[in-house]
Backbone as numpy.savetxt, mean C-alpha at the origin, in Angstrom:
# Nx Ny Nz CAx CAy CAz Cx Cy Cz
13.34 -5.61 8.81 11.74 -5.58 8.90 11.54 -6.52 7.67
10.74 -7.41 7.66 10.40 -8.29 6.53 9.12 -7.64 5.73
9.01 -7.46 4.73 7.95 -6.99 4.07 7.21 -8.27 3.25
6.12 -9.21 3.87 5.78 -9.68 2.83 4.68 -9.44 1.86
5.12 -9.65 0.45 4.00 -9.16 -0.59 2.81 -10.33 -0.76
2.21 -9.93 -0.24 0.99 -10.89 -0.18 0.04 -10.63 -1.43
-0.28 -9.19 -2.24 -0.53 -9.07 -3.00 -0.11 -7.67 -3.71
0.06 -7.39 -5.12 0.53 -6.32 -5.54 0.18 -6.06 -7.16
-1.20 -6.70 -7.25 -1.46 -6.64 -8.68 -2.77 -5.29 -8.65
-3.30 -4.67 -10.00 -3.98 -3.58 -9.90 -5.52 -4.01 -10.10
-5.47 -5.58 -10.39 -6.68 -6.32 -9.95 -6.67 -7.79 -10.07
-7.65 -8.82 -10.53 -7.71 -10.02 -9.96 -7.42 -10.99 -11.41
-6.75 -12.05 -11.11 -6.59 -13.07 -12.20 -5.96 -14.30 -11.68
-5.82 -15.33 -12.31 -5.02 -16.65 -11.51 -3.97 -16.13 -11.00
-3.35 -16.28 -9.91 -2.07 -15.56 -9.60 -1.87 -14.04 -9.11
-2.82 -13.64 -9.55 -2.78 -12.18 -9.33 -3.64 -11.42 -7.90
-3.05 -11.01 -6.96 -4.09 -10.75 -5.88 -3.67 -9.22 -5.86
-4.84 -8.42 -5.32 -4.76 -7.35 -5.06 -3.86 -6.58 -3.74
-3.69 -5.52 -3.89 -2.44 -4.54 -2.83 -2.90 -5.07 -1.40
-1.69 -5.81 -0.83 -1.65 -6.23 0.90 -0.05 -6.35 0.85
0.55 -5.62 1.96 1.60 -5.81 2.38 1.55 -6.41 4.03
2.36 -7.15 4.28 2.35 -7.87 5.63 3.87 -7.28 6.52
3.90 -6.49 7.24 5.16 -5.51 7.76 5.51 -6.81 9.19
6.26 -7.48 9.34 6.54 -8.10 10.12 5.61 -9.16 10.37
4.48 -9.60 11.43 3.69 -10.33 11.84 2.30 -9.94 11.93
2.46 -8.53 12.37 1.41 -8.23 12.84 0.51 -6.76 12.31
1.44 -6.18 11.17 1.03 -4.61 10.50 0.77 -5.24 9.03
-0.57 -4.98 8.48 -0.83 -4.63 7.38 -0.78 -3.36 6.60
-0.09 -3.26 5.48 -0.57 -2.14 4.76 -1.48 -2.05 3.62
-2.37 -1.81 3.51 -3.43 -2.01 2.71 -4.12 -3.48 2.76
-5.10 -3.56 2.54 -5.81 -5.19 2.51 -6.79 -5.69 1.39
-6.06 -5.23 0.63 -6.54 -5.99 -0.87 -6.56 -7.62 -0.59
-7.00 -8.04 -2.00 -7.09 -9.64 -1.84 -6.08 -10.66 -1.59
-5.22 -10.09 -1.62 -3.65 -10.55 -1.36 -3.90 -11.07 0.48
-4.53 -10.53 1.08 -4.97 -11.24 2.47 -4.99 -12.78 2.53
-5.80 -12.95 1.28 -6.11 -14.23 0.95 -5.05 -15.31 1.30
-4.08 -14.64 0.96 -2.66 -15.68 1.31 -2.18 -16.08 2.55
-2.70 -15.47 3.56 -2.52 -15.88 4.86 -3.25 -16.59 5.55
-2.89 -17.84 6.49 -3.79 -18.77 6.78 -4.32 -18.06 8.27
-4.97 -19.11 9.06 -6.02 -18.30 9.69 -5.32 -18.04 10.80
-4.22 -18.59 11.39 -3.29 -18.43 12.34 -2.66 -17.26 11.93
-2.10 -16.99 10.76 -1.45 -15.48 10.54 -2.23 -14.49 10.54
-3.71 -14.60 10.39 -4.73 -13.65 10.43 -4.66 -13.09 11.70
-4.85 -14.18 12.48 -4.99 -13.79 13.85 -3.92 -13.33 14.62
-2.77 -13.04 14.09 -1.89 -12.32 14.60 -1.52 -10.83 13.92
-2.70 -10.53 12.87 -2.51 -9.17 12.32 -3.28 -8.27 13.66
-2.51 -7.39 14.33 -3.29 -6.46 15.06 -3.52 -4.86 14.35
-2.93 -4.36 13.47 -3.28 -3.28 12.84 -3.07 -3.24 11.19
-3.98 -2.38 10.87 -4.21 -2.23 9.29 -4.26 -0.55 9.02
-3.13 -0.61 7.95 -2.74 0.86 7.84 -3.52 0.72 6.30
-4.30 1.77 5.79 -4.90 1.93 4.50 -4.67 3.28 3.86
-4.27 3.01 2.56 -3.83 4.12 1.73 -4.94 4.73 1.21
-6.07 3.96 1.06 -7.42 4.96 0.33 -8.82 3.98 0.16
-9.89 4.40 0.10 -10.63 3.72 0.06 -11.26 2.84 -0.96
-10.32 2.46 -2.48 -10.94 1.82 -3.50 -10.99 0.47 -3.05
-11.86 -0.20 -3.68 -11.89 -1.93 -3.29 -10.82 -2.71 -3.60
-9.85 -2.11 -4.22 -9.07 -3.13 -4.44 -7.79 -2.99 -3.51
-8.01 -2.50 -2.34 -7.01 -1.92 -1.42 -7.97 -2.22 0.20
-9.27 -2.53 0.13 -9.92 -2.65 1.03 -10.68 -4.21 1.24
-10.79 -4.70 0.09 -11.59 -5.77 -0.35 -11.78 -7.16 0.62
-9.95 -7.03 1.25 -10.23 -8.16 2.20 -10.37 -7.95 3.77
-10.85 -6.58 4.18 -10.81 -6.27 5.49 -11.97 -6.96 6.24
-13.20 -6.73 5.34 -14.44 -7.42 6.22 -14.36 -9.10 6.38
-13.78 -9.39 5.27 -13.64 -10.85 5.12 -12.48 -11.17 6.08
-11.82 -10.48 6.40 -10.47 -10.69 7.37 -11.12 -11.08 8.82
-12.11 -10.17 9.27 -13.05 -9.94 10.10 -13.86 -11.10 10.68
-14.39 -11.57 9.37 -15.39 -12.58 9.56 -14.46 -14.05 9.87
-13.58 -14.25 9.01 -12.34 -15.34 9.42 -12.40 -15.33 10.83
-11.56 -14.25 11.35 -10.87 -14.23 12.83 -11.39 -13.48 13.55
-12.42 -12.63 13.19 -12.93 -11.34 14.68 -13.05 -12.07 15.79
-13.77 -13.15 15.84 -14.25 -13.87 17.38 -13.36 -14.86 17.95
-12.26 -15.01 17.21 -11.04 -15.46 17.69 -9.74 -14.64 18.15
-10.16 -13.47 18.21 -9.07 -12.22 18.17 -9.40 -11.75 19.85
-8.27 -11.48 20.81 -8.65 -11.31 22.25 -8.49 -9.58 22.23
-8.35 -8.99 20.97 -8.82 -7.47 20.95 -9.28 -6.82 19.64
-9.86 -5.89 19.85 -10.39 -5.47 18.41 -9.08 -5.08 17.23
-9.50 -5.35 16.18 -8.53 -5.36 14.91 -8.52 -3.59 14.92
-7.14 -2.68 14.98 -7.16 -1.50 14.56 -7.01 -1.04 13.25
-7.59 0.00 12.69 -7.54 0.01 11.49 -7.67 1.41 11.12
-6.51 1.91 10.67 -6.03 3.71 10.58 -6.11 4.00 8.99
-6.68 4.98 8.75 -6.60 5.76 7.81 -7.29 6.96 7.51
-7.28 7.54 6.38 -7.96 9.11 6.46 -9.04 9.37 6.86
-9.74 10.21 7.33 -11.39 10.39 8.08 -12.21 10.06 6.65
-11.86 10.35 5.76 -12.52 10.28 4.21 -12.59 8.83 3.90
-11.47 8.25 4.21 -11.58 6.61 4.21 -12.48 5.99 5.11
-12.29 6.48 6.30 -12.91 5.67 7.56 -14.64 5.93 7.00
-14.93 7.28 6.89 -16.08 7.77 6.40 -17.16 6.67 5.22
-16.04 6.44 4.38 -16.49 5.38 3.27 -16.55 4.01 3.85
-15.76 3.60 4.54 -15.81 2.24 5.32 -17.21 2.16 6.32
-17.47 3.05 6.97 -18.54 3.33 7.52 -20.28 3.38 6.57
-20.09 3.88 5.39 -21.28 3.98 4.51 -21.28 2.90 3.92
-20.30 2.55 3.29 -20.65 1.47 2.19 -20.10 0.32 2.52
-19.55 -0.06 3.57 -18.93 -1.70 3.78 -19.63 -1.73 4.88
-19.38 -1.44 6.25 -20.11 -1.68 7.66 -20.94 -0.76 7.95
-22.17 -1.25 7.06 -23.55 -0.57 7.12 -24.49 -1.35 7.34
-24.13 -2.59 7.69 -25.22 -3.67 7.76 -26.29 -3.91 7.06
-25.57 -3.59 5.41 -26.45 -3.96 4.07 -25.53 -4.68 3.37
-24.10 -4.19 3.00 -23.20 -4.72 2.16 -22.44 -5.68 3.22
-22.25 -5.39 4.36 -21.45 -6.14 5.41 -21.96 -5.62 6.92
-22.13 -7.14 7.78 -22.36 -6.17 9.11 -21.42 -5.19 9.76
-22.05 -4.09 10.45 -21.21 -3.32 10.90 -20.31 -3.53 12.39
-19.22 -4.37 11.88 -18.11 -5.08 12.94 -17.80 -3.94 14.24
-18.06 -2.69 13.72 -17.50 -1.67 14.68 -18.27 -1.44 15.74
-19.53 -2.42 15.92 -20.59 -2.29 16.76 -20.82 -3.94 17.28
-20.10 -4.97 16.60 -20.54 -6.34 16.82 -19.52 -6.74 17.72
-19.21 -7.34 18.94 -20.70 -7.83 19.30 -21.27 -6.99 19.97
-20.42 -5.56 20.56 -21.37 -4.63 21.18 -20.33 -3.19 20.74
-21.09 -2.22 21.07 -19.83 -0.76 20.69 -19.06 -0.74 21.56
-19.22 -1.41 22.85 -18.08 -1.29 23.83 -16.87 -2.16 23.62
-17.34 -3.04 23.01 -16.15 -4.33 22.44 -16.15 -4.67 21.24
-16.00 -3.87 20.38 -16.29 -4.17 18.72 -15.20 -5.01 18.16
-15.21 -5.85 17.32 -14.24 -6.44 16.36 -13.05 -5.83 15.66
-13.62 -4.05 15.52 -12.75 -3.77 14.74 -12.95 -2.07 15.28
-11.58 -1.70 15.57 -11.89 -0.13 15.74 -11.44 1.05 14.93
-11.97 1.86 14.20 -11.42 2.49 12.97 -10.60 4.08 14.05
-9.23 4.29 13.35 -9.00 5.67 13.91 -8.26 6.27 12.75
-8.80 7.52 12.98 -8.43 8.52 11.75 -6.86 8.97 12.01
-5.91 9.75 10.59 -4.47 9.68 11.06 -5.00 11.02 9.88
-3.60 11.51 9.98 -3.33 12.91 8.63 -1.91 12.63 8.63
-1.80 13.28 7.32 -0.41 13.34 6.42 0.67 13.91 7.75
1.61 13.41 7.80 2.58 13.78 8.38 2.69 12.91 9.90
1.62 12.55 10.31 1.46 11.76 11.42 2.61 10.75 11.37
2.94 10.31 12.78 4.01 9.22 13.21 3.58 8.18 13.88
3.21 6.98 13.63 2.39 5.95 14.94 3.89 4.85 14.79
3.48 4.55 16.10 4.40 3.31 16.25 3.30 1.83 16.28
3.10 0.82 15.74 2.41 -0.36 15.86 3.08 -1.67 15.70
3.10 -2.25 17.06 3.46 -3.44 16.94 5.20 -3.48 16.73
6.00 -2.37 17.13 7.52 -2.28 17.08 7.82 -1.57 15.74
7.10 -1.16 14.93 6.87 -0.53 13.63 6.88 0.81 13.45
7.64 1.69 13.26 7.64 3.32 13.07 7.12 3.50 11.55
5.46 4.10 11.59 5.02 4.44 10.29 5.05 6.01 10.00
5.31 6.46 9.25 4.76 7.87 8.64 4.16 7.95 7.85
2.94 9.21 7.81 2.06 9.02 6.84 2.61 10.25 5.80
2.58 9.61 4.63 3.10 10.47 3.17 1.88 11.14 2.66
2.25 12.13 1.68 0.77 12.55 0.87 0.78 11.99 -0.32
-0.37 11.43 -0.91 -0.54 11.13 -2.06 -1.77 11.97 -2.80
-1.82 12.02 -4.10 -2.46 12.21 -4.99 -2.88 11.15 -5.72
-4.61 11.27 -5.52 -5.17 9.87 -6.55 -6.61 10.83 -6.59
-7.34 9.81 -7.23 -8.91 10.21 -7.68 -9.76 10.15 -6.14
-9.46 9.90 -5.36 -9.84 9.97 -3.95 -8.98 10.34 -2.71
-9.50 10.76 -1.80 -8.16 10.96 -0.57 -7.50 9.94 -0.55
-6.27 10.16 -0.48 -5.19 9.15 -0.18 -3.80 9.28 0.32
-3.37 8.34 1.08 -1.94 8.69 1.26 -1.03 7.40 0.97
0.34 7.51 1.25 1.53 6.66 1.01 1.89 6.33 2.50
2.63 5.46 2.86 3.54 5.44 3.75 5.03 5.29 3.82
5.44 5.41 5.20 6.94 5.12 5.39 6.95 4.54 6.41
7.72 3.29 6.38 7.63 2.27 7.67 9.29 1.68 8.09
9.35 1.73 9.02 10.58 1.07 9.46 10.76 0.22 10.57
11.35 -0.88 10.79 11.28 -1.92 11.66 12.88 -1.77 12.58
13.59 -2.53 12.15 14.96 -2.64 12.50 16.24 -2.31 11.93
15.52 -1.76 10.21 16.35 -1.78 9.43 16.25 -0.34 8.98
16.60 -0.28 7.46 15.96 0.86 6.44 14.50 1.36 6.29
14.37 2.21 5.68 12.92 2.69 5.40 12.40 2.10 4.38
10.77 1.76 4.47 10.01 0.97 3.29 9.26 2.02 3.18
9.64 2.49 1.78 8.47 3.69 0.97 7.34 2.98 0.45
6.51 3.64 0.64 5.08 2.85 -0.35 4.42 4.00 -0.75
4.22 4.63 -2.14 3.39 5.59 -2.82 2.14 5.72 -2.73
1.57 4.52 -2.12 0.26 4.19 -2.78 -0.12 4.21 -4.32
-1.40 4.94 -4.40 -2.03 4.80 -6.06 -1.97 6.61 -5.87
-1.33 6.29 -7.07 -1.11 8.35 -7.46 -0.96 8.08 -8.85
-1.14 9.94 -9.33 -1.39 9.99 -10.34 0.11 11.06 -10.71
0.79 11.10 -9.61 1.99 12.03 -9.75 1.94 12.49 -8.36
3.40 11.94 -7.62 3.31 12.43 -6.19 3.33 13.93 -5.95
2.90 14.35 -5.01 3.21 15.93 -4.66 4.59 16.21 -4.27
5.27 17.53 -4.47 6.34 17.70 -3.91 6.99 17.43 -2.72
5.76 17.49 -1.79 6.39 17.48 -0.38 6.49 15.60 -0.31
5.98 14.61 -1.28 6.31 13.33 -1.30 7.85 13.16 -1.61
8.23 13.70 -2.13 9.63 13.14 -2.73 10.37 14.28 -1.93
9.89 15.20 -1.20 10.97 16.24 -0.63 11.10 14.99 0.95
10.25 14.51 1.11 10.66 13.58 2.35 11.12 12.13 2.14
11.15 11.64 0.89 11.78 10.47 0.47 13.17 11.04 0.38
13.56 11.98 -0.49 14.90 12.28 -0.73 15.71 12.81 1.24
14.75 13.40 1.73 15.23 13.38 3.35 15.52 12.29 3.94
14.76 11.38 4.01 14.81 9.92 4.55 16.17 9.62 4.01
16.04 9.27 2.32 17.42 8.84 1.93 18.91 9.44 2.72
18.88 10.46 2.73 20.02 11.08 3.13 20.38 11.33 4.74
19.44 10.69 5.34 19.42 10.74 6.87 19.64 8.53 7.31
20.98 8.66 8.00 20.49 7.13 8.47 19.28 6.39 9.08
19.13 5.40 8.85 19.66 4.26 8.16 19.33 4.19 6.60
18.72 5.44 6.36 18.36 5.46 4.87 17.02 4.60 4.25
16.99 4.47 3.01 15.52 3.72 2.31 16.14 2.47 2.05
15.35 1.28 2.03 15.51 -0.10 1.91 15.28 -0.33 0.53
14.03 0.31 0.39 13.17 0.13 -0.78 11.92 1.07 -1.50
12.10 1.63 -2.39 10.68 2.19 -2.97 9.47 1.52 -3.48
8.57 1.53 -3.12 7.29 0.74 -3.60 6.61 1.92 -4.50
6.43 1.64 -5.86 5.72 2.94 -6.27 4.50 2.07 -7.57
3.55 2.72 -7.71 2.51 2.05 -8.62 3.14 2.55 -10.13
2.67 1.73 -11.00 2.64 1.82 -12.43 1.98 0.78 -12.88
0.45 1.75 -13.22 -1.20 0.52 -13.25 -1.04 0.08 -14.77
-0.74 1.01 -15.83 -1.30 0.80 -17.31 0.06 1.38 -18.07
0.01 0.57 -19.30 1.25 0.83 -20.31 1.11 2.11 -20.87
2.09 2.87 -21.55 2.07 3.53 -22.16 1.12 3.93 -23.58
0.62 2.89 -24.06 -0.69 2.73 -24.95 -1.87 3.04 -24.32
-1.81 2.70 -22.83 -3.33 3.52 -21.96 -2.93 4.77 -21.16
-2.08 5.21 -21.86 -1.59 6.51 -20.82 -2.88 7.72 -20.45
-3.75 7.83 -21.23 -5.07 8.61 -21.44 -5.69 7.88 -20.17
-5.94 6.70 -20.29 -6.98 6.11 -19.16 -6.14 6.13 -17.60
-4.85 6.03 -17.96 -4.07 5.99 -16.61 -4.34 7.45 -15.79
-4.27 8.51 -16.71 -4.73 9.59 -16.38 -5.68 10.10 -15.94
-6.47 9.43 -16.47 -8.18 9.77 -16.01 -8.56 8.87 -14.99
-7.62 8.09 -14.76 -8.11 7.30 -13.27 -7.15 7.59 -12.32
-5.96 8.49 -12.66 -5.26 8.78 -11.66 -4.18 7.71 -11.13
-3.46 7.30 -12.34 -2.78 6.19 -12.25 -1.29 6.53 -12.76
-0.34 6.18 -13.00 1.02 6.27 -13.57 0.80 5.24 -14.60
1.24 5.78 -15.84 1.84 5.26 -17.11 3.64 4.94 -16.88
4.61 3.91 -17.66 5.93 4.14 -17.37 6.49 5.63 -18.00
5.82 6.05 -18.92 6.45 7.62 -18.97 6.30 8.30 -17.98
4.75 8.41 -17.16 4.91 9.20 -15.93 6.04 8.91 -14.72
5.98 7.57 -14.89 6.71 7.15 -13.57 8.09 7.95 -13.93
9.00 7.81 -15.24 9.84 8.20 -15.38 10.30 9.69 -15.32
9.23 10.32 -15.42 9.33 11.79 -14.69 9.42 11.99 -13.11
8.55 11.07 -12.62 8.51 11.09 -11.20 9.92 10.85 -10.75
10.51 9.91 -10.92 11.60 9.44 -10.62 12.51 10.12 -10.61
12.70 11.39 -11.53 13.75 12.36 -11.75 13.49 13.04 -10.53
12.60 13.43 -9.83 12.76 14.07 -8.52 13.71 13.30 -7.37
14.14 11.92 -7.69 14.71 11.45 -6.68 16.17 12.41 -6.78
16.92 12.19 -5.91 18.15 13.25 -5.64 19.25 11.91 -5.70
19.92 11.92 -6.83 20.98 10.86 -6.45 21.98 10.82 -5.85
22.66 9.81 -5.06 22.45 8.80 -6.07 21.36 7.80 -5.33
20.40 7.20 -5.65 19.56 5.91 -5.43 20.11 4.86 -5.35
20.33 4.22 -4.10 20.89 3.17 -3.78 20.32 2.17 -3.59
18.83 2.48 -3.66 17.94 1.38 -3.01 16.88 0.97 -4.43
16.68 -0.34 -4.24 15.43 -0.78 -5.46 14.57 0.18 -5.50
13.69 0.12 -6.51 12.46 1.06 -7.02 11.82 -0.47 -7.37
10.76 -0.64 -6.70 9.61 -1.78 -6.65 8.38 -1.32 -7.30
8.10 -2.01 -8.63 6.91 -1.57 -9.58 5.80 -2.50 -9.13
5.02 -1.73 -8.96 3.44 -2.25 -8.16 2.36 -2.10 -8.79
1.16 -2.93 -8.74 -0.09 -2.31 -9.22 -0.51 -2.47 -10.89
0.28 -2.86 -11.65 -0.11 -3.27 -12.83 -1.31 -3.91 -13.16
-2.13 -3.92 -13.76 -2.83 -4.71 -14.23 -2.71 -6.01 -14.84
-3.09 -7.17 -14.53 -2.71 -8.30 -14.86 -2.32 -8.41 -16.19
-3.34 -7.44 -17.23 -3.22 -7.81 -18.76 -1.90 -7.05 -18.98
-1.61 -6.24 -18.19 -0.48 -5.39 -18.47 0.77 -5.12 -18.27
1.09 -6.20 -17.08 2.35 -6.37 -16.24 3.79 -6.57 -17.12
3.68 -7.21 -18.24 5.00 -7.53 -18.82 5.15 -6.25 -19.60
4.04 -5.51 -20.32 4.57 -4.49 -21.00 4.80 -3.52 -20.22
4.16 -3.11 -18.71 4.65 -2.26 -18.09 6.18 -2.45 -17.65
6.26 -3.71 -17.36 7.83 -3.78 -16.92 8.78 -3.77 -18.21
8.28 -4.05 -19.18 9.27 -3.59 -20.72 9.56 -1.98 -20.72
8.05 -1.15 -20.60 8.44 0.05 -20.95 9.21 0.37 -19.61
9.03 0.33 -18.52 9.61 1.18 -17.26 11.23 1.02 -17.56
11.34 -0.54 -17.75 12.84 -0.42 -17.85 13.44 0.59 -19.10
12.73 0.93 -20.03 13.42 1.12 -21.29 13.64 2.69 -21.14
12.31 3.03 -20.35 12.16 4.43 -20.00 13.18 5.22 -18.86
13.24 4.34 -17.71 13.75 4.61 -16.61 14.96 4.69 -16.86
15.64 3.37 -17.52 17.12 3.49 -17.69 17.54 4.59 -18.52
16.80 4.50 -19.54 17.34 5.83 -20.49 17.57 6.73 -19.56
16.79 6.99 -18.66 17.09 8.24 -17.96 18.12 7.96 -16.70
18.13 7.02 -15.90 19.44 7.17 -14.99 19.40 5.77 -14.48
20.42 5.05 -14.44 20.46 3.52 -14.34 20.19 3.55 -12.73
19.01 3.11 -12.80 18.42 2.83 -11.48 18.00 1.18 -10.94
18.03 0.65 -9.84 17.76 -0.59 -9.63 16.19 -0.99 -9.64
15.69 -1.60 -10.74 14.51 -1.62 -11.32 14.21 -3.22 -10.62
13.02 -3.10 -9.99 12.21 -4.82 -9.24 10.91 -4.69 -9.81
10.53 -5.96 -10.49 9.19 -6.26 -10.55 8.65 -6.80 -9.34
7.76 -6.07 -8.46 7.13 -6.67 -7.20 6.60 -7.95 -7.37
5.84 -8.28 -8.83 5.27 -9.58 -8.67 6.29 -10.79 -8.42
7.84 -10.47 -8.70 8.52 -11.95 -8.65 9.25 -12.02 -7.25
8.84 -11.56 -6.25 9.09 -11.11 -4.90 8.28 -11.77 -4.00
8.38 -12.69 -3.17 7.69 -13.04 -1.89 7.78 -12.30 -0.63
8.83 -11.53 -0.53 9.60 -10.86 0.85 10.74 -9.74 0.43
10.14 -8.83 0.75 11.53 -7.87 0.88 12.18 -7.81 2.20
13.42 -7.86 2.27 14.06 -7.40 3.65 14.45 -6.19 3.38
14.08 -5.10 4.27 14.64 -3.59 4.38 15.26 -3.24 6.05
């Protein structure tokens, strides 16, 4: 399975787009400003969107995606998320104030988008890709995902202040079973100098990340891909991650900003 990194930044700047991953050609995990990397034809191919949580950097492009290709699609776009996330979309985005209610346009019977609730532990198949919903702990209700096409699992932590034991138990279980894990994408939003801010906003710093990765059962033979660093913090974050994590255990570390595609 090809995972195209459309955006992996914690905010915007020139060359920095917020979180969006394209799995194959039809499945988006999160819908941040990175969706703007797709052309109109590629946007039309997207049939399913899986959201990790309701924060703007992860949903910003969803209403604009519908505005661009909603009338050119043969069927509604299917959006999956926690019930709390879907309620936030209904109340604050598709409310005919911030944006038209595309869940009822052009009609309630044939809308441009359908919203589907999911829960931790659910397993779904979309466009030939299996997705399992993983627990996440953030400032709003949130999830991560494990996804698999024709190869190994791709694991995405979502935004987190520190994953639950259940998250790491599932990661270790997937690692131990064929086909194993192809990559783990985990956030580190702030450098250690901003550790207090990171914790208040329920994100990870490099020091927190090192403690998180200690839950991995060795040997971890897959790359650990760092995502969601703020544009002004990216270089500092990666320097501190390498120093802290490599001092703890030799892991394969990847700055996700340097990649266009992950093959798993």
